[in-house]
N, C-alpha and C positions, 0 to 999 in steps of 0.2 A: 576832763582831767582837772581843770580849774574848779569846777563845781565840787568834785570829790575832795580836793584840798581844802576848799572853803568849809565843806561839811565837817571834815576832820578837825579843823581849827575851832569851829563853832561848838562842836560836840565836846571838845577838850576844855573849852573855856566855860561851858555851861554844865559840866558834870557835877552832880550833886555831892560826890564824895571829895571834891576838892583836888582831884588829880588832873594833870594837864598832859596833853600829847605833845610830842616834839613839833617844831615848826613845819610848815609846808615844804621847806627846802629838804627835809628828811625823806620826803616821798620819792620813791624811785619812779622817774618819769616814764620808763619803758613798761614796767609791770603795774604801775599805779598802786603800789603798796609800800608800807614802811619796810626798811631793811630789818633783817633778823637781829642784828646787834642792837638797833634802836628799840625794837620791841622788847628784847631782853633787858635793856637798861630801864625801860618803862616798868617792867615787872619788878625788877630789883628795887627801884625807887619806891614803888607802891608797897612792896614787902617791908622795906626799911621804915617807911612812914607809919604803917599800920600794925606791924608785928613786932615781936621781940625775939631775941635769940632762943629763949627757952620755950616760947609759945608762938609757933609759926601761925600765919594767918589762914592757912588751909588752901586747898585746891579750888573749892567752889567759889569763894569770894574773888580769887584771882582770875578765874575764867570768866566770871560775871563782868568784872571791870574790863577785861581784855576783849571779850567777844560781844557782849550785849551793849555795854555803855560806850566803848571805844569803837565798836563796829569794825574790828580788825578780823578779816576772814581767817579761818583755821588754816587755809592753804598757805598763808603768809608765815606760819610758824616754822622755824628751822631749828638747827642743832643748838644754837645759843639760847633760843627761847625755851626749848624743852629742858635744858639744863637749869635755867632760872626757875621754871615751874617746879622742878624737883626740890629746889630749896624752899619752896613755899608749903610743901606737903606736911600735914600733921601726923600722918601715920604711914607705915609701909604699904598699906592698901591703896592709899592715894598715890603713892609713888609708882606702884604697879600700874595703876590706871593711866598715869602720864606716859609710862613706857609703852602701854598698849596703844595709846593715841599716836605716839611717835611711830610705832610700827605700822599702824593703819595708814598713816600719811606718808609712809615710805621715806622717812627722814633718818639719815644715818645717826648712829649713836655718837656721843662725844669722845669715846675711847678710840 
C-alpha cells in the first residue's frame, strides 16, 4: 500500500502536463484507490485548467490523463466521476460513449 501511495505521489509530481494528484491521505486504505469524489474533483480541475466553457477539452485527453498518466484503474470510477466526464465531452457521441462505459462498469446513473 505504501509503495502504491508513493507511486501515486511521484506520478502526480512528475506529470508532464502539470497536473497533480491529491495527497496520499486521499487514498482509501481498504481498497487502495482514490475516492470517487476526489477523482471527480481531479477531472473538474483538469477540465477547468485546460478547457473553456465554449470549447470543452474532450473525452480522449481526459481519459488519457486519468487512466494512462495518473494510473487510476477504470474500476475506481463511480457516479461522480462519470458525471464529471460528461462535462468534458465535446459532442453527444462522446457523451454516449461515457454512458456506455458507465453501463459496462455497472455504475448507477446520477439521476
